Backbone as CSV, one residue per row, in Angstrom:
resi,resn,N_x,N_y,N_z,CA_x,CA_y,CA_z,C_x,C_y,C_z
1,MET,-48.384,-66.724,19.841,-49.295,-67.876,20.476,-48.474,-68.760,21.063
2,LYS,-48.505,-69.197,21.643,-48.378,-70.821,22.384,-48.223,-71.721,21.596
3,ILE,-46.994,-72.522,21.385,-46.898,-73.512,21.092,-46.841,-75.265,22.208
4,GLU,-47.946,-75.784,22.089,-48.030,-76.692,23.192,-47.009,-78.069,23.007
5,ARG,-47.384,-78.420,22.129,-46.307,-79.620,21.317,-45.607,-79.088,19.693
6,PRO,-45.159,-80.063,19.282,-44.200,-79.460,17.987,-45.325,-79.486,16.763
7,VAL,-45.099,-78.194,16.328,-46.037,-78.441,14.694,-45.033,-78.458,13.566
8,ARG,-45.289,-79.530,12.867,-44.519,-79.398,11.451,-45.635,-78.861,10.332
9,THR,-45.134,-77.613,9.282,-45.684,-76.831,8.495,-44.712,-77.528,7.355
10,ARG,-45.253,-77.610,5.784,-44.473,-77.691,5.128,-44.928,-76.363,4.026
11,LEU,-43.613,-76.064,3.695,-44.190,-74.903,2.730,-42.729,-74.742,1.307
12,SER,-43.646,-74.227,-0.019,-42.279,-73.782,-0.870,-42.025,-72.773,-1.128
13,VAL,-41.104,-72.232,-1.448,-40.447,-70.936,-1.291,-40.131,-70.504,-2.792
14,PHE,-40.338,-69.557,-3.116,-39.492,-68.829,-4.403,-40.307,-69.073,-5.257
15,VAL,-41.673,-69.278,-5.163,-42.459,-70.505,-6.152,-43.068,-68.767,-7.304
16,ALA,-43.387,-69.157,-8.485,-43.580,-68.118,-9.440,-44.496,-69.278,-10.637
17,PRO,-45.670,-68.652,-11.206,-45.729,-69.146,-12.454,-45.388,-69.880,-13.428
18,GLY,-45.264,-71.822,-13.382,-44.707,-72.501,-14.111,-43.625,-72.624,-13.317
19,LEU,-42.782,-72.156,-12.160,-41.608,-72.330,-11.277,-42.222,-72.993,-9.942
20,ALA,-41.469,-74.122,-9.667,-42.220,-74.815,-8.399,-41.161,-74.182,-7.042
21,GLY,-40.251,-73.811,-7.146,-40.011,-73.621,-5.889,-39.227,-74.214,-5.084
22,THR,-38.464,-74.054,-4.026,-38.026,-75.289,-3.417,-38.323,-75.200,-2.012
23,ARG,-38.819,-76.717,-1.341,-39.982,-76.837,-0.346,-38.449,-76.678,1.407
24,ALA,-39.252,-76.768,2.109,-38.829,-76.799,3.273,-39.958,-77.128,4.405
25,SER,-39.278,-78.259,5.129,-40.222,-78.803,6.316,-39.531,-77.635,7.420
26,VAL,-40.945,-77.236,8.031,-40.583,-76.351,9.549,-41.345,-76.918,10.670
27,TRP,-40.361,-77.293,11.839,-41.064,-77.459,13.282,-40.875,-76.413,13.806
28,LEU,-42.170,-75.911,14.387,-42.528,-75.122,15.345,-42.576,-75.556,16.697
29,MET,-41.351,-75.042,17.484,-41.411,-75.764,18.903,-41.171,-74.677,20.006
30,ALA,-41.713,-75.279,20.887,-41.593,-74.321,22.546,-40.700,-74.271,22.846
31,ARG,-39.660,-75.392,22.761,-37.881,-75.588,23.391,-37.674,-76.522,22.308
32,PRO,-35.965,-76.158,22.149,-35.277,-77.199,21.448,-35.237,-78.263,21.624
33,ILE,-35.265,-79.241,20.965,-34.908,-80.424,20.860,-33.345,-80.649,20.757
34,THR,-32.569,-82.070,21.496,-31.095,-82.053,21.239,-30.977,-81.701,19.327
35,PRO,-29.530,-81.854,19.594,-28.889,-81.846,17.828,-29.102,-82.981,17.295
36,SER,-28.874,-84.181,17.955,-29.271,-85.473,17.518,-30.457,-85.760,17.275
37,GLU,-31.353,-85.176,17.549,-32.706,-85.900,17.590,-33.324,-84.960,16.133
38,GLN,-32.435,-83.688,16.499,-32.948,-82.709,15.082,-32.155,-83.518,13.895
39,VAL,-30.797,-83.987,14.027,-30.177,-84.806,12.716,-30.946,-86.194,12.323
40,ARG,-31.660,-86.633,13.063,-32.473,-87.814,12.997,-33.836,-87.471,11.993
41,LEU,-34.101,-86.404,12.699,-35.587,-86.244,12.032,-35.100,-85.677,10.487
42,ALA,-34.333,-85.082,10.419,-34.173,-84.413,9.220,-33.134,-85.135,8.288
43,SER,-32.689,-86.219,8.634,-32.168,-87.282,7.715,-33.240,-87.986,7.178
44,ASP,-34.393,-88.078,7.555,-35.536,-88.647,7.476,-36.533,-87.946,6.201
45,ASP,-36.149,-86.426,6.622,-36.953,-85.272,5.659,-36.402,-85.177,3.920
46,GLY,-37.447,-85.664,3.346,-37.437,-85.603,1.982,-37.141,-84.420,1.357
47,ASN,-37.737,-83.137,1.825,-37.514,-81.664,1.261,-36.235,-81.351,1.399
48,GLU,-36.066,-79.766,0.699,-34.248,-79.469,0.540,-34.315,-78.369,2.109
49,ALA,-34.724,-78.499,2.425,-34.570,-78.357,4.028,-35.425,-78.407,5.586
50,CYS,-34.938,-78.969,6.023,-35.662,-79.548,7.453,-35.305,-78.532,8.605
51,CYS,-36.451,-77.498,9.022,-36.272,-76.562,9.904,-36.483,-76.681,11.365
52,PHE,-35.790,-76.357,12.385,-36.808,-76.207,13.732,-36.710,-74.701,14.368
53,THR,-37.336,-74.095,14.680,-37.331,-73.140,15.555,-38.465,-72.800,16.694
54,TRP,-37.544,-72.221,17.542,-38.177,-71.666,18.736,-38.467,-70.461,19.362
55,PRO,-38.815,-69.956,19.876,-38.595,-68.915,20.767,-37.459,-68.615,21.602
56,ASP,-37.246,-67.835,21.872,-36.064,-67.353,22.748,-36.121,-65.839,22.681
57,GLY,-36.761,-65.733,24.235,-36.286,-64.300,24.553,-37.487,-63.475,23.378
58,GLU,-37.030,-62.236,22.971,-37.781,-61.597,22.089,-37.345,-62.025,20.462
59,ASN,-36.304,-62.957,20.563,-36.141,-63.492,18.866,-36.742,-64.989,18.900
60,TYR,-36.008,-65.464,17.635,-36.478,-66.726,17.427,-35.234,-67.660,16.944
61,GLN,-35.194,-68.969,17.549,-34.022,-69.743,17.138,-34.209,-70.315,15.731
62,VAL,-33.228,-70.981,14.938,-33.707,-71.517,13.546,-32.242,-72.457,13.733
63,ARG,-32.485,-73.117,12.880,-31.653,-74.691,12.472,-31.918,-75.082,11.682
64,CYS,-30.963,-75.223,10.473,-31.814,-75.860,9.326,-30.575,-77.191,8.858
65,TYR,-31.200,-77.932,8.119,-30.816,-79.292,7.694,-30.922,-79.310,6.240
66,ASN,-30.116,-80.135,5.701,-30.062,-80.889,4.233,-29.672,-82.252,4.245
67,ASN,-30.861,-83.340,4.362,-30.384,-84.613,4.257,-29.930,-85.035,5.677
68,GLY,-29.772,-84.608,6.612,-29.172,-84.134,7.860,-27.857,-83.554,8.271
69,VAL,-27.805,-82.446,7.014,-26.192,-81.823,7.491,-26.741,-80.448,7.756
70,PRO,-26.440,-79.584,8.383,-26.354,-78.535,9.443,-26.091,-77.788,7.437
71,ILE,-26.753,-76.629,7.578,-26.903,-75.726,6.057,-26.354,-74.233,7.141
72,ARG,-25.275,-73.894,6.253,-24.804,-72.397,7.272,-25.647,-71.365,7.100
73,PHE,-26.067,-71.588,6.029,-26.764,-70.100,5.571,-27.938,-70.684,4.804
74,CYS,-28.815,-70.934,5.440,-30.317,-71.078,4.331,-31.393,-70.423,3.938
75,GLY,-31.203,-69.738,3.470,-32.293,-68.761,2.707,-33.518,-69.261,2.757
76,HIS,-34.161,-69.861,1.912,-35.504,-70.160,2.147,-35.974,-70.893,3.239
77,GLY,-35.032,-71.817,4.141,-35.281,-72.245,5.706,-35.928,-70.705,6.038
78,LEU,-34.952,-70.139,6.428,-35.590,-68.601,7.253,-36.721,-68.406,6.717
79,LEU,-36.429,-67.727,5.478,-38.198,-67.487,5.243,-38.926,-68.379,5.604
80,ALA,-38.988,-69.669,5.173,-40.203,-70.664,5.518,-40.860,-70.501,7.186
81,CYS,-39.339,-70.447,8.132,-39.362,-70.254,9.599,-40.613,-68.928,9.980
82,ALA,-39.792,-67.526,9.336,-40.680,-66.543,9.984,-42.159,-66.758,8.693
83,ALA,-42.546,-67.364,8.400,-43.871,-67.726,7.262,-44.899,-68.547,8.268
84,ALA,-43.826,-69.505,8.623,-44.915,-70.166,9.315,-45.272,-69.685,11.159
85,TRP,-44.376,-69.184,11.346,-44.341,-68.202,12.815,-45.718,-66.972,12.518
86,GLN,-45.561,-66.655,11.003,-46.788,-65.638,10.709,-47.898,-65.960,10.888
87,ARG,-48.151,-66.866,10.550,-49.555,-67.813,10.134,-49.861,-67.570,11.830
88,LEU,-48.937,-67.420,12.690,-50.074,-67.839,13.974,-49.883,-66.707,14.706
89,GLN,-49.633,-65.458,13.959,-49.302,-64.161,14.808,-48.422,-64.016,15.477
90,ALA,-47.203,-64.443,15.123,-46.027,-64.419,15.863,-44.938,-64.492,15.088
91,LEU,-45.019,-62.998,14.161,-44.052,-63.078,13.344,-42.653,-62.388,13.681
92,PRO,-41.386,-63.231,13.928,-40.506,-62.906,14.456,-39.729,-61.581,13.539
93,ARG,-39.025,-60.952,14.223,-38.400,-59.794,13.871,-37.081,-60.101,13.872
94,ARG,-36.094,-60.734,14.574,-35.052,-61.382,14.449,-34.950,-63.012,14.718
95,LEU,-34.112,-63.522,13.409,-33.982,-64.768,13.479,-32.547,-65.422,13.747
96,CYS,-32.180,-65.931,14.463,-30.895,-66.125,15.273,-30.223,-67.876,14.915
97,THR,-29.459,-67.999,14.480,-28.562,-69.208,14.282,-27.463,-69.785,14.808
98,GLU,-26.867,-70.786,15.127,-25.718,-70.725,15.753,-24.276,-69.624,15.681
99,SER,-24.460,-68.762,14.307,-23.405,-68.211,14.324,-23.844,-66.393,13.764
100,THR,-24.922,-66.447,13.249,-25.156,-65.227,12.688,-26.553,-65.076,13.035
101,ASP,-26.977,-63.658,13.149,-28.637,-63.253,13.007,-29.175,-62.305,11.995
102,TYR,-30.326,-63.000,11.616,-31.090,-62.092,10.355,-32.110,-61.511,11.048
103,SER,-32.480,-60.169,10.380,-33.589,-59.482,10.707,-34.770,-59.915,9.910
104,ILE,-36.269,-59.887,9.919,-37.167,-59.664,9.042,-37.991,-58.504,9.189
105,ASN,-38.708,-58.585,8.022,-39.469,-57.419,7.767,-40.626,-57.820,6.931
106,GLU,-41.934,-56.935,7.199,-43.052,-57.448,6.295,-43.541,-56.298,5.808
107,ASP,-43.551,-56.302,4.430,-44.295,-54.677,3.873,-45.677,-55.039,3.958
108,GLY,-46.194,-53.776,3.156,-47.643,-53.543,3.753,-48.711,-54.581,3.618
109,ASP,-48.015,-55.592,2.196,-49.120,-56.508,1.499,-48.700,-57.862,2.043
110,GLY,-47.875,-57.973,2.899,-47.735,-59.080,3.907,-46.523,-59.538,3.583
111,THR,-45.834,-59.412,2.244,-44.601,-60.036,1.568,-43.130,-60.068,2.930
112,LEU,-42.795,-61.098,2.908,-41.645,-61.169,4.179,-40.244,-60.791,3.211
113,TRP,-39.737,-60.108,4.210,-38.086,-59.738,3.410,-37.256,-60.461,4.934
114,LEU,-36.020,-61.376,4.013,-35.081,-61.686,5.342,-33.578,-60.383,4.954
115,HIS,-33.217,-60.103,5.762,-32.038,-59.065,5.396,-30.769,-59.911,5.895
116,ALA,-29.636,-60.173,5.362,-28.790,-60.940,5.722,-27.724,-60.192,5.326
117,ARG,-26.298,-60.037,5.880,-25.042,-59.502,5.434,-24.599,-59.500,4.232
118,GLY,-24.131,-58.497,3.605,-23.676,-58.461,2.210,-22.184,-59.493,2.000
119,VAL,-22.188,-60.143,1.141,-20.937,-61.085,0.984,-19.833,-60.105,-0.103
120,LYS,-18.709,-59.629,0.134,-17.555,-59.234,-0.322,-17.139,-60.199,-1.593
121,CYS,-17.496,-59.284,-3.161,-17.204,-60.345,-4.530,-15.790,-59.887,-4.629
122,ILE,-14.909,-60.739,-4.836,-13.622,-60.666,-5.060,-13.156,-60.898,-6.410
123,PRO,-13.424,-60.094,-7.931,-12.770,-60.685,-9.277,-11.420,-61.495,-9.409
124,ILE,-11.606,-62.429,-9.960,-10.201,-63.070,-10.287,-10.368,-63.701,-11.579
125,GLN,-8.920,-63.913,-11.970,-8.933,-64.848,-13.172,-9.616,-65.976,-13.356
126,VAL,-10.601,-66.204,-14.394,-11.100,-67.453,-14.651,-10.155,-68.446,-15.098
127,PRO,-10.445,-69.493,-13.495,-9.563,-70.830,-13.777,-9.398,-71.771,-14.827
128,GLU,-8.453,-72.184,-15.059,-8.311,-73.248,-15.741,-8.669,-74.768,-15.121
129,THR,-9.987,-74.961,-15.289,-10.740,-76.051,-15.062,-11.301,-77.217,-16.084
130,ASP,-11.921,-78.092,-15.364,-13.111,-78.764,-16.498,-14.308,-79.142,-15.739
131,TRP,-14.834,-77.463,-15.269,-16.043,-77.830,-14.548,-17.123,-78.086,-15.140
132,PHE,-16.842,-77.549,-16.413,-17.938,-77.031,-16.962,-17.750,-77.239,-18.525
133,ASN,-19.024,-77.953,-19.115,-18.373,-77.618,-20.955,-18.529,-76.609,-21.601
134,PHE,-18.538,-75.701,-21.162,-18.572,-74.135,-21.427,-17.612,-73.414,-20.555
135,THR,-16.871,-72.409,-21.140,-15.913,-71.919,-20.642,-16.581,-70.224,-20.053
136,PRO,-16.302,-69.956,-19.108,-17.095,-68.694,-18.112,-16.238,-67.447,-18.903
137,GLU,-17.118,-66.478,-18.948,-16.248,-65.362,-19.230,-15.422,-64.307,-18.091
138,ALA,-15.956,-64.775,-16.926,-15.410,-64.301,-15.928,-15.735,-64.789,-14.699
139,ALA,-15.188,-64.451,-13.833,-14.887,-65.232,-12.462,-14.836,-64.445,-11.202
140,ALA,-15.360,-64.568,-10.008,-15.011,-64.347,-8.830,-15.329,-65.174,-7.583
141,ILE,-14.357,-65.104,-6.440,-14.667,-65.417,-5.201,-15.513,-64.566,-4.143
142,ALA,-16.468,-65.414,-3.473,-16.972,-64.808,-2.396,-16.515,-65.663,-0.839
143,GLY,-16.503,-64.891,0.126,-16.662,-65.606,1.578,-15.164,-65.995,1.360
144,ASP,-15.333,-67.021,2.698,-13.666,-67.866,3.372,-13.689,-69.122,1.950
145,LYS,-12.833,-69.770,2.256,-12.502,-70.975,2.039,-13.729,-71.953,1.382
146,ASN,-14.939,-72.381,2.366,-15.556,-72.710,2.204,-16.747,-71.769,1.741
147,GLY,-16.435,-70.897,0.976,-17.654,-70.116,0.380,-18.247,-70.191,-0.970
148,TYR,-17.758,-69.265,-2.193,-18.307,-69.376,-2.912,-17.067,-69.283,-4.338
149,TRP,-17.342,-69.536,-5.646,-16.952,-69.642,-6.715,-18.380,-68.581,-7.348
150,ILE,-17.841,-68.006,-8.310,-19.040,-66.855,-9.101,-18.062,-67.169,-10.752
151,MET,-19.125,-67.807,-11.586,-18.788,-68.103,-12.899,-19.917,-66.729,-13.475
152,ARG,-19.194,-66.033,-14.329,-20.434,-65.565,-14.996,-20.550,-65.722,-17.114
153,TRP,-20.927,-65.984,-17.149,-21.284,-66.141,-18.780,-21.895,-64.929,-19.635
154,PRO,-21.623,-64.774,-20.878,-22.099,-63.797,-21.695,-23.687,-63.191,-21.388
155,ASP,-24.027,-62.137,-21.367,-25.449,-61.902,-21.416,-26.456,-62.868,-22.435
156,GLY,-27.033,-63.332,-21.647,-28.245,-63.744,-22.698,-27.792,-65.721,-22.603
157,PHE,-26.822,-65.916,-22.144,-26.665,-67.479,-22.311,-27.382,-68.350,-21.861
158,ASP,-27.510,-69.454,-22.419,-28.733,-70.315,-21.758,-28.094,-71.406,-20.902
159,LEU,-28.215,-70.949,-19.223,-27.831,-71.515,-18.263,-27.500,-73.167,-18.417
160,LYS,-29.143,-73.304,-18.832,-29.562,-74.906,-18.814,-28.581,-75.661,-20.050
161,GLU,-27.964,-75.288,-20.595,-26.986,-75.972,-21.216,-25.728,-76.310,-21.063
162,LEU,-25.520,-75.961,-19.351,-24.178,-76.029,-18.813,-24.314,-77.569,-18.426
163,LYS,-23.351,-78.225,-18.170,-23.309,-79.431,-17.973,-21.878,-79.721,-16.866
164,PRO,-22.466,-79.911,-15.723,-21.389,-79.705,-14.391,-20.692,-81.187,-14.164
165,ASN,-19.282,-80.722,-14.093,-18.479,-81.873,-13.708,-18.566,-82.392,-12.432
166,PHE,-19.022,-83.101,-11.783,-19.498,-82.967,-10.166,-18.249,-83.792,-9.521
167,ALA,-17.610,-84.637,-10.406,-16.404,-85.170,-9.628,-15.327,-84.464,-9.614
168,ALA,-14.809,-83.428,-10.683,-13.682,-82.654,-10.604,-14.278,-81.359,-9.214
169,ILE,-15.297,-81.242,-9.786,-15.563,-80.391,-8.681,-15.008,-80.289,-7.141
170,CYS,-15.626,-81.889,-6.752,-15.141,-82.577,-5.657,-13.897,-82.205,-5.221
171,ARG,-13.065,-82.908,-6.633,-11.908,-83.170,-5.901,-10.949,-81.851,-5.971
172,SER,-11.638,-80.614,-6.067,-10.968,-79.468,-6.631,-10.818,-78.328,-5.985
173,THR,-12.339,-78.225,-5.048,-12.340,-76.929,-4.577,-13.333,-77.235,-3.477
174,ASN,-13.239,-76.383,-2.217,-14.552,-76.504,-1.237,-15.472,-75.775,-1.397
175,ARG,-15.469,-74.724,-2.148,-16.483,-73.922,-2.324,-17.651,-74.167,-3.450
176,ALA,-18.906,-73.826,-3.000,-20.128,-74.156,-3.824,-19.395,-73.028,-5.624
177,LEU,-20.302,-73.534,-5.984,-20.556,-72.801,-7.625,-21.803,-72.360,-7.908
178,ILE,-21.332,-70.877,-8.502,-22.691,-70.023,-8.685,-22.534,-69.809,-9.910
179,ALA,-23.071,-70.310,-11.188,-23.238,-70.035,-12.443,-24.394,-68.783,-12.694
180,THR,-24.019,-67.668,-13.481,-24.903,-66.402,-13.297,-24.878,-65.790,-14.676
181,CYS,-25.451,-65.101,-15.006,-25.438,-64.484,-16.748,-26.454,-63.383,-16.228
182,ARG,-26.736,-62.231,-17.127,-27.377,-61.227,-16.747,-28.218,-61.768,-18.301
183,ALA,-29.644,-61.157,-18.316,-30.771,-61.890,-18.644,-31.311,-61.116,-20.068
184,ASP,-31.582,-61.741,-20.886,-31.954,-60.835,-22.098,-33.066,-59.855,-22.044
185,PRO,-33.345,-58.780,-22.087,-34.352,-57.994,-21.823,-35.558,-58.337,-22.277
186,GLY,-36.931,-58.153,-21.188,-38.102,-58.516,-21.643,-37.960,-60.416,-21.257
187,SER,-36.880,-60.918,-20.545,-36.976,-62.249,-20.217,-37.810,-62.393,-18.573
188,GLY,-37.793,-61.470,-17.950,-39.219,-61.287,-16.718,-38.072,-61.448,-15.502
189,HIS,-36.781,-61.461,-15.820,-35.934,-61.378,-14.388,-34.907,-60.817,-15.069
190,ASP,-33.822,-60.250,-14.132,-32.620,-59.165,-14.538,-31.323,-60.348,-15.043
191,VAL,-31.650,-61.508,-14.006,-30.410,-62.091,-13.666,-30.660,-63.942,-13.505
192,GLY,-29.747,-64.575,-14.618,-29.884,-66.042,-14.295,-28.953,-66.558,-13.207
193,LEU,-29.288,-68.032,-12.732,-28.332,-68.598,-11.879,-28.732,-70.124,-12.047
194,ARG,-27.405,-70.876,-11.757,-27.673,-72.198,-11.101,-26.717,-72.417,-9.846
195,TYR,-26.871,-73.350,-9.136,-26.120,-73.549,-7.849,-25.486,-74.833,-7.620
196,PHE,-24.310,-74.998,-7.682,-24.195,-76.493,-7.560,-23.185,-76.410,-6.183
197,ALA,-23.237,-77.726,-5.486,-22.304,-77.868,-3.997,-21.891,-79.110,-3.860
198,PRO,-21.623,-80.131,-5.071,-21.730,-81.827,-4.661,-20.587,-81.873,-3.622
199,GLN,-19.800,-80.868,-3.102,-19.086,-81.568,-1.741,-19.527,-81.440,-0.668
200,TYR,-20.842,-81.252,-1.084,-21.331,-80.937,0.602,-22.868,-81.947,0.462
201,GLY,-23.035,-82.666,-0.934,-23.755,-83.828,-0.813,-25.615,-83.219,-1.751
202,ASN,-25.057,-82.066,-2.175,-25.949,-81.218,-3.327,-25.829,-80.922,-4.376
203,ASN,-25.526,-81.651,-5.331,-25.420,-81.632,-6.486,-25.960,-79.948,-7.045
204,GLU,-26.924,-79.890,-7.322,-27.570,-78.773,-7.658,-28.730,-78.403,-7.091
205,ASP,-29.073,-77.298,-6.213,-29.834,-77.157,-5.726,-31.054,-76.313,-6.200
206,SER,-32.071,-76.432,-5.703,-33.402,-75.904,-6.330,-33.621,-74.494,-6.731
207,VAL,-33.513,-73.838,-5.403,-33.452,-72.395,-5.769,-32.782,-71.586,-4.251
208,THR,-31.997,-71.050,-4.458,-30.932,-70.714,-3.337,-30.693,-69.336,-2.999
209,GLY,-31.147,-69.082,-1.629,-31.209,-67.745,-1.220,-30.289,-66.841,-0.879
210,SER,-29.140,-68.017,0.013,-27.620,-67.584,0.165,-26.670,-67.094,-1.615
211,ALA,-27.187,-67.868,-2.528,-26.596,-67.251,-3.859,-27.108,-66.032,-4.314
212,ALA,-28.269,-65.940,-3.811,-29.337,-64.278,-4.390,-28.143,-63.308,-3.929
213,VAL,-28.302,-63.431,-2.254,-27.055,-62.867,-1.747,-26.294,-62.107,-1.905
214,VAL,-25.576,-63.271,-2.114,-23.955,-63.176,-2.834,-23.900,-62.281,-4.347
215,LEU,-24.818,-62.981,-5.371,-25.090,-62.069,-6.899,-25.623,-60.319,-6.656
216,ALA,-26.356,-60.701,-5.271,-26.483,-58.733,-4.978,-25.709,-58.168,-5.547
217,ASN,-24.568,-58.349,-4.511,-23.582,-57.779,-4.118,-22.573,-58.062,-5.343
218,TYR,-22.557,-58.952,-6.083,-22.075,-59.184,-7.693,-22.035,-58.072,-8.075
219,TRP,-23.569,-57.888,-8.746,-24.066,-57.433,-9.999,-24.476,-55.672,-9.915
220,ARG,-24.317,-55.523,-8.505,-24.133,-53.967,-7.725,-25.696,-53.508,-8.261
221,GLN,-26.668,-54.086,-8.520,-27.910,-53.319,-9.026,-28.702,-53.051,-7.665
222,PRO,-29.588,-51.945,-7.617,-30.243,-51.893,-6.072,-31.467,-52.733,-5.915
223,LYS,-32.357,-53.257,-7.216,-33.159,-54.680,-7.086,-32.578,-54.854,-8.092
224,LEU,-32.898,-56.428,-7.469,-32.217,-57.943,-8.665,-33.618,-58.961,-8.763
225,VAL,-34.379,-59.123,-9.784,-35.008,-59.899,-9.826,-34.250,-61.134,-10.392
226,LEU,-33.691,-62.329,-9.702,-33.303,-63.356,-9.999,-33.782,-64.896,-10.553
227,ARG,-33.796,-65.390,-11.446,-34.206,-66.527,-11.608,-33.287,-68.082,-11.659
228,GLN,-33.532,-68.777,-10.716,-32.872,-69.946,-11.009,-33.186,-71.112,-11.520
229,PHE,-32.002,-71.952,-12.423,-32.864,-72.592,-13.852,-32.404,-73.726,-13.374
230,SER,-33.108,-74.430,-12.425,-33.197,-75.776,-11.703,-34.341,-76.402,-12.606
231,ALA,-34.290,-77.888,-12.104,-35.064,-78.733,-12.767,-36.762,-77.926,-12.114
232,ARG,-36.673,-77.394,-10.636,-38.082,-76.903,-10.110,-37.987,-75.227,-10.692
233,GLY,-37.038,-74.695,-10.475,-37.198,-73.466,-10.471,-37.356,-72.852,-9.827
234,GLY,-37.205,-71.424,-9.770,-37.892,-70.159,-8.832,-37.641,-68.546,-9.110
235,LEU,-38.009,-67.513,-9.032,-37.894,-66.488,-8.628,-37.571,-65.286,-7.212
236,ILE,-36.288,-65.231,-7.412,-35.758,-64.546,-5.922,-35.919,-62.917,-6.165
237,ASN,-36.245,-62.058,-5.485,-36.312,-60.721,-5.351,-34.941,-60.347,-4.454
238,ALA,-33.850,-59.287,-4.786,-33.141,-58.650,-3.489,-33.129,-57.070,-3.623
239,ARG,-32.652,-56.770,-2.625,-32.631,-55.617,-2.709,-31.153,-55.293,-1.767
240,ILE,-30.644,-53.995,-2.601,-29.179,-53.922,-1.728,-29.421,-52.887,-0.630
241,LEU,-29.405,-52.830,0.455,-29.700,-51.757,1.697,-28.297,-51.903,2.496
242,ASP,-27.663,-50.465,1.857,-26.099,-50.087,2.589,-25.736,-51.124,2.510
243,ASP,-24.641,-52.108,4.145,-24.237,-53.292,4.071,-24.715,-54.548,3.899
244,ARG,-26.225,-54.442,3.702,-26.976,-55.581,3.825,-27.857,-55.647,2.676
245,VAL,-28.006,-57.184,2.216,-28.925,-57.707,1.194,-30.551,-58.487,2.003
246,ALA,-31.753,-57.895,1.231,-32.900,-58.445,1.562,-33.163,-59.183,0.546
247,ILE,-33.653,-60.489,0.958,-34.137,-61.293,-0.224,-35.598,-61.423,0.396
248,SER,-36.617,-61.738,-0.529,-37.933,-62.149,-0.739,-37.742,-63.372,-1.786
249,GLY,-39.317,-63.868,-1.537,-40.381,-64.457,-2.521,-41.209,-65.323,-2.348
250,ASN,-42.204,-65.447,-3.611,-43.258,-65.936,-3.069,-43.378,-67.325,-2.055
251,LEU,-44.385,-67.462,-1.384,-44.741,-69.106,-0.547,-45.861,-69.494,-0.747
252,ALA,-46.090,-70.711,-0.662,-47.187,-71.401,-0.902,-46.922,-72.481,0.215
253,MET,-48.205,-73.556,0.818,-48.236,-73.930,1.568,-48.020,-75.125,0.688
254,GLY,-47.199,-76.350,1.609,-47.427,-77.797,1.234,-46.347,-78.062,0.215
């Protein structure tokens, strides 16, 4: 469907009963606006992601921001963009950022799955830090020096009890921190997580698609349901498919 002028849509992603998910503003456009104009609009947006998307041949370009700062991999923003185009009968098969391409597929029930390259997780010794009020039992790193720490607590640990020391995190690492543990049986999810990136102006994320991709490779289960224990909370479904990870979740307008 042809877009005559920019259309703004608001969606919540990874919602579930009692869990509000994370929010995205999506600007559907016929052609891109300048990066400075994107930053201006995104800086005034109060959602966890502000995304701009436009057709580019058979693919669609996407740029995502949080408080005007570019997001390297915004899983919920990409899913929100795909859903916004889907509503116009223009479902993209591939979404392209400045650095990476992501494929999209639709299940028979209309569920959208975002496919991303897997991220190798390397176990390491638990570092001696004052990042949290509880010491994890295991640790790993993923990605480059601006990638991720994975901190694992014992099975069934209440991640809501964690109190991060944001000042200590900011002065000692460029990596975002993913706190995780295996859930107790019958919890309705397999793995819990929280995500902290104060170095990038995001003390704690509401629901984090990129963290789900990392944790799918960390836990190495073919299928995984992840619950994020932020103030809003959310559920993410993940599947391992060869060297890629697919994520999905429920979406709601507004």
